[in-house]
C-alpha positions as CSV (number, residue, x, y, z in Angstrom):
1,M,28.5,-50.1,-1.4
2,K,24.9,-48.9,-0.3
3,K,26.1,-47.1,2.6
4,S,28.6,-45.0,0.4
5,V,26.2,-44.0,-1.9
6,M,24.1,-43.2,0.9
7,H,26.9,-41.3,2.5
8,F,27.9,-39.5,-0.3
9,C,24.5,-38.3,-0.5
10,V,24.7,-36.8,3.0
11,A,27.6,-35.5,2.4
12,A,26.6,-34.1,-0.9
13,A,23.9,-32.4,0.9
14,C,26.0,-31.0,3.5
15,A,28.1,-29.2,1.3
16,V,25.5,-27.7,-1.0
17,F,23.7,-26.1,2.3
18,S,26.9,-24.6,3.6
19,I,27.7,-23.0,0.3
20,P,27.4,-19.3,1.2
21,G,23.8,-17.4,-0.2
22,A,22.7,-20.7,-1.1
23,Q,20.3,-20.9,2.0
24,A,17.1,-19.4,1.3
25,G,15.2,-17.3,3.9
26,T,16.5,-14.4,4.8
27,Y,16.2,-11.9,2.0
28,A,13.4,-9.9,3.6
29,E,14.7,-10.3,7.0
30,T,14.5,-7.0,8.4
31,K,15.2,-5.8,11.9
32,Y,11.9,-4.3,12.5
33,P,8.5,-6.0,11.4
34,I,6.4,-4.8,8.2
35,V,3.3,-3.4,8.7
36,M,1.1,-3.6,5.6
37,V,-1.8,-1.0,5.2
38,H,-4.9,-1.3,3.0
39,G,-6.1,1.2,0.9
40,G,-9.7,2.9,0.9
41,G,-12.4,0.7,0.6
42,G,-10.2,-2.2,1.4
43,F,-9.4,-4.9,4.5
44,V,-6.8,-7.7,5.2
45,N,-8.8,-10.6,4.2
46,I,-12.6,-11.2,3.0
47,G,-13.8,-14.9,4.4
48,G,-10.5,-16.2,4.6
49,N,-10.3,-16.8,0.9
50,I,-9.5,-13.3,-0.4
51,P,-6.5,-11.2,0.8
52,Y,-6.3,-7.7,-0.1
53,F,-2.5,-8.3,-0.6
54,Y,-2.6,-11.4,-2.5
55,G,0.2,-13.6,-1.9
56,I,2.5,-10.7,-0.6
57,P,2.4,-11.0,3.0
58,E,3.3,-14.8,2.3
59,A,6.2,-13.9,0.0
60,L,7.8,-11.7,2.8
61,R,7.3,-14.4,5.2
62,S,8.9,-17.0,3.4
63,E,12.1,-14.5,3.1
64,G,12.5,-13.6,7.0
65,A,10.4,-11.0,7.5
66,T,8.2,-10.4,10.4
67,V,4.6,-8.9,8.8
68,L,1.8,-7.1,10.2
69,V,-1.5,-6.8,8.4
70,P,-3.9,-4.5,10.2
71,E,-7.4,-4.1,9.8
72,V,-8.6,-0.2,9.5
73,S,-12.0,1.2,8.5
74,S,-12.7,0.1,5.2
75,L,-13.7,3.7,4.2
76,A,-13.2,6.4,6.4
77,S,-10.8,9.9,7.2
78,T,-6.8,9.4,7.5
79,E,-7.2,10.8,11.1
80,V,-9.4,8.0,12.2
81,R,-7.3,5.1,10.1
82,G,-4.3,6.5,11.4
83,E,-5.6,6.5,15.2
84,Q,-6.6,2.8,14.6
85,L,-3.3,2.1,13.0
86,R,-1.7,3.7,15.9
87,A,-3.9,1.7,18.7
88,Y,-2.7,-1.5,16.9
89,L,0.7,-0.6,16.7
90,T,1.0,0.3,20.4
91,N,-1.1,-2.8,21.5
92,Y,1.5,-4.7,19.4
93,M,4.4,-3.2,21.4
94,A,3.4,-3.8,24.7
95,I,2.6,-7.7,23.7
96,H,5.9,-7.7,22.5
97,P,8.3,-5.2,24.4
98,E,11.4,-6.1,22.3
99,V,9.7,-4.4,19.7
100,K,10.9,-1.0,19.0
101,Q,10.3,0.4,15.8
102,F,8.3,-0.3,12.6
103,N,8.5,-0.1,8.9
104,L,4.9,1.0,7.3
105,L,4.0,-0.1,3.9
106,G,0.5,1.6,2.4
107,H,-1.2,1.4,-0.6
108,S,-3.3,4.0,-1.8
109,F,-5.4,5.7,0.6
110,G,-3.1,3.4,3.0
111,A,0.0,6.3,2.0
112,P,-1.8,9.4,4.4
113,T,-2.7,6.9,7.1
114,I,1.1,5.5,7.4
115,R,2.0,9.0,7.2
116,Y,-0.4,10.2,9.6
117,V,0.9,7.3,12.4
118,A,4.9,8.2,11.1
119,A,4.1,12.1,12.7
120,V,1.9,11.0,15.6
121,M,4.2,8.3,16.8
122,P,7.8,10.1,16.9
123,G,10.3,7.6,17.2
124,R,8.6,4.4,16.9
125,I,9.0,4.3,13.2
126,A,11.7,3.3,10.9
127,S,10.6,3.8,7.5
128,V,7.5,4.8,5.3
129,T,6.9,3.4,1.9
130,T,3.6,4.3,-0.3
131,V,2.7,2.2,-3.0
132,H,0.9,3.7,-6.0
133,G,-0.6,6.3,-2.9
134,T,-2.8,9.2,-2.5
135,N,-0.5,12.2,-2.0
136,N,-0.7,14.7,-3.7
137,G,-4.2,15.0,-5.2
138,N,-6.7,12.6,-7.4
139,K,-8.3,14.6,-10.7
140,L,-10.9,11.9,-10.3
141,A,-11.8,13.0,-6.6
142,D,-11.5,16.6,-8.0
143,T,-13.9,16.0,-10.4
144,Y,-16.5,14.4,-7.7
145,T,-16.3,17.7,-6.2
146,K,-17.5,19.6,-8.9
147,V,-20.4,17.8,-10.0
148,A,-21.4,17.1,-5.9
149,G,-21.3,20.8,-5.9
150,I,-24.1,21.6,-8.0
151,P,-27.2,22.1,-6.1
152,L,-29.9,19.9,-5.6
153,I,-27.5,17.0,-7.9
154,G,-24.9,17.4,-5.6
155,D,-27.0,16.6,-2.2
156,A,-28.3,13.3,-3.7
157,L,-25.2,12.4,-4.9
158,N,-23.5,13.0,-1.6
159,A,-26.3,11.2,0.1
160,A,-26.0,8.5,-2.2
161,V,-22.3,7.8,-2.0
162,Q,-21.8,8.0,1.5
163,T,-24.8,5.5,1.8
164,I,-23.5,3.2,-0.5
165,G,-20.1,3.5,0.8
166,N,-20.7,2.7,4.3
167,T,-22.4,0.0,3.7
168,I,-20.0,-1.2,1.5
169,G,-17.0,-0.9,3.8
170,T,-18.9,-2.0,6.9
171,I,-19.3,-5.5,5.0
172,A,-16.2,-5.2,3.9
173,N,-14.7,-5.1,7.3
174,A,-17.0,-7.4,9.0
175,L,-16.6,-10.1,6.9
176,S,-12.7,-9.5,7.2
177,S,-12.4,-8.9,10.6
178,G,-15.8,-9.8,11.9
179,G,-15.9,-6.5,13.8
180,I,-18.0,-3.1,12.9
181,L,-15.8,-0.3,12.1
182,P,-16.9,3.4,11.4
183,Q,-16.9,4.5,8.1
184,D,-17.1,7.9,6.3
185,S,-17.2,7.7,2.2
186,L,-17.4,11.3,2.0
187,A,-14.1,11.9,4.1
188,N,-12.1,9.6,2.1
189,L,-12.9,10.8,-0.7
190,R,-12.6,15.0,0.5
191,Q,-9.1,14.4,1.8
192,I,-7.7,12.6,-1.8
193,T,-8.8,15.7,-3.5
194,T,-6.1,18.2,-4.8
195,E,-7.6,20.8,-1.6
196,G,-7.6,17.6,0.3
197,A,-4.4,16.6,0.1
198,A,-2.7,20.1,0.0
199,A,-4.0,20.8,3.8
200,F,-2.9,17.3,5.0
201,N,0.3,17.8,3.6
202,A,0.8,21.4,4.7
203,K,-0.1,19.4,8.6
204,F,2.1,16.4,7.4
205,P,4.9,17.7,5.3
206,A,7.3,14.9,5.5
207,G,8.4,13.3,2.4
208,V,6.5,15.4,0.7
209,P,8.0,16.8,-2.9
210,T,8.3,21.0,-2.6
211,T,8.1,20.7,-6.8
212,P,5.6,19.5,-9.5
213,C,6.3,15.7,-9.4
214,G,9.6,15.7,-7.9
215,Q,11.1,13.5,-5.3
216,G,10.8,14.4,-1.4
217,A,13.2,14.5,1.7
218,A,14.5,10.7,2.1
219,V,15.1,11.3,5.4
220,V,13.2,13.1,7.7
221,N,13.2,13.4,11.9
222,G,15.1,10.1,11.3
223,V,12.3,8.5,9.0
224,R,13.2,7.5,5.9
225,Y,10.4,7.8,3.1
226,Y,10.0,6.1,0.3
227,S,7.5,5.3,-3.2
228,W,6.8,3.5,-6.0
229,S,3.7,3.5,-8.4
230,G,2.6,2.6,-12.0
231,G,1.6,5.1,-14.9
232,K,1.8,3.1,-18.3
233,G,-1.4,2.1,-18.6
234,A,-4.3,0.4,-16.8
235,L,-5.1,-2.9,-19.3
236,T,-2.1,-5.2,-17.6
237,S,-4.0,-8.4,-18.3
238,A,-6.4,-9.5,-21.0
239,L,-7.9,-12.0,-18.2
240,D,-8.6,-9.5,-15.4
241,P,-11.7,-7.7,-15.7
242,T,-10.7,-5.1,-13.4
243,S,-7.9,-4.1,-16.2
244,Y,-10.7,-3.1,-18.3
245,A,-13.0,-1.1,-16.1
246,L,-9.6,0.7,-14.9
247,S,-9.0,1.2,-18.2
248,L,-11.9,3.3,-18.4
249,T,-11.4,5.7,-15.2
250,S,-7.3,6.3,-16.8
251,I,-9.3,7.6,-20.2
252,L,-11.3,9.9,-18.1
253,S,-8.1,10.9,-16.2
254,R,-6.7,11.3,-19.4
255,S,-9.3,14.2,-20.4
256,L,-8.9,15.4,-17.3
257,G,-5.1,16.7,-17.8
258,T,-3.8,13.6,-16.4
259,P,-2.1,11.1,-19.1
260,E,-0.1,8.8,-17.0
261,T,-2.1,7.0,-14.4
262,D,-2.5,3.1,-13.2
263,G,-6.3,3.4,-13.2
264,V,-6.8,5.8,-10.3
265,V,-3.8,7.3,-9.2
266,S,-1.5,9.4,-10.9
267,R,2.4,9.4,-11.7
268,C,3.3,12.5,-10.1
269,E,-0.3,12.3,-7.1
270,S,2.1,9.0,-5.9
271,H,5.7,10.7,-5.3
272,L,6.9,10.4,-2.0
273,G,10.5,11.0,-0.2
274,Q,12.3,8.5,-2.8
275,V,10.9,7.6,-5.8
276,I,11.9,4.4,-6.3
277,R,10.2,4.3,-9.2
278,D,6.6,5.4,-10.9
279,D,6.3,4.2,-14.6
280,Y,6.0,0.4,-13.8
281,F,3.2,-1.4,-16.5
282,M,0.9,-1.6,-13.2
283,N,-2.9,-0.9,-12.6
284,H,-4.1,0.3,-9.2
285,L,-4.8,-3.4,-7.9
286,D,-2.2,-5.4,-9.8
287,A,-0.2,-3.3,-6.9
288,M,-1.5,-5.5,-4.7
289,N,-0.6,-8.4,-6.8
290,H,-4.5,-8.7,-7.9
291,V,-6.8,-9.8,-9.1
292,F,-5.6,-13.0,-7.6
293,G,-2.0,-12.9,-9.4
294,L,-3.6,-12.1,-12.9
295,V,-1.0,-9.1,-13.4
296,S,1.0,-8.4,-16.6
297,L,3.4,-11.3,-18.0
298,F,5.5,-8.4,-19.3
299,E,6.5,-6.1,-16.3
300,V,8.0,-7.7,-12.9
301,N,6.0,-9.2,-10.9
302,P,4.5,-6.9,-8.0
303,K,5.8,-9.4,-5.7
304,T,9.2,-8.7,-6.2
305,L,8.9,-5.3,-5.9
306,W,7.7,-6.0,-2.2
307,L,10.5,-8.1,-1.4
308,E,12.8,-5.7,-2.8
309,Q,11.9,-3.2,-1.0
310,A,12.1,-5.3,2.2
311,N,15.9,-6.1,1.0
312,R,16.4,-2.2,0.6
313,L,15.3,-1.9,4.2
314,K,17.0,-4.6,5.8
315,N,20.3,-3.7,4.2
316,L,19.8,-0.3,5.9
317,G,19.7,-1.8,9.1
318,L,15.8,-0.9,9.4
């Protein structure tokens, strides 16, 4: 009798696991590795306990994706960060010659970073996805530039921002990777201004909208371009103290004529290539599932968006 029960259980288990679609673990299994690039002021994992992308790489890997999270300078120009990323990818291909291309996904200032790499590594990038990306000029950065242009006050302000920002960036990278990477806070700030973004977009126009707040080309030189972002407000979780801070910057953005932002980046600023959606109820930190997963309970979870994008790329053979 006991044997019969055991045989029945084994047979039932085999039947369940043989059902098509019942076996998990392949939803995000892209052909090419997914490379997640942090934004300005970012890092990979401070002290091994504070990852920049909270729980997202693990969610992707659990569904079959190969995920790489390289460390680049926390605060530096696009070109400096981009060259660091290019060196990382080149080294990875040398170790893994079977890897021919990559799917790049960048958050915030990680957006222009991966766009730069797509331009300087032709044939090696399968897709570029920017998440709450600084693609088309930031009003907050414009305001800083105006204040910094005031004689005497501007010089002191720039010196303070450069010193404090570079120190924070150096410490963040050191605690994360153990290395000392070059920092340039002012270069980072200048490149996300309207003027700085326009200059960058003129040099690297792939996927950039040709009309205000429009969509860009979905495919350029064989590379697929995507973007998504939030624009419905910044106070997404009453338990997350950063939501209150981002609400204040969101109010400032509204006063500057940009009503729909995630607290840092506006809807239209984020547009690149095929816009998946630009009005999620997610603030700038929610996009990478911080702080520690304290995001809105009334919106799709950020991890789900990253998983869906991986599945979208998988279904395209990327």
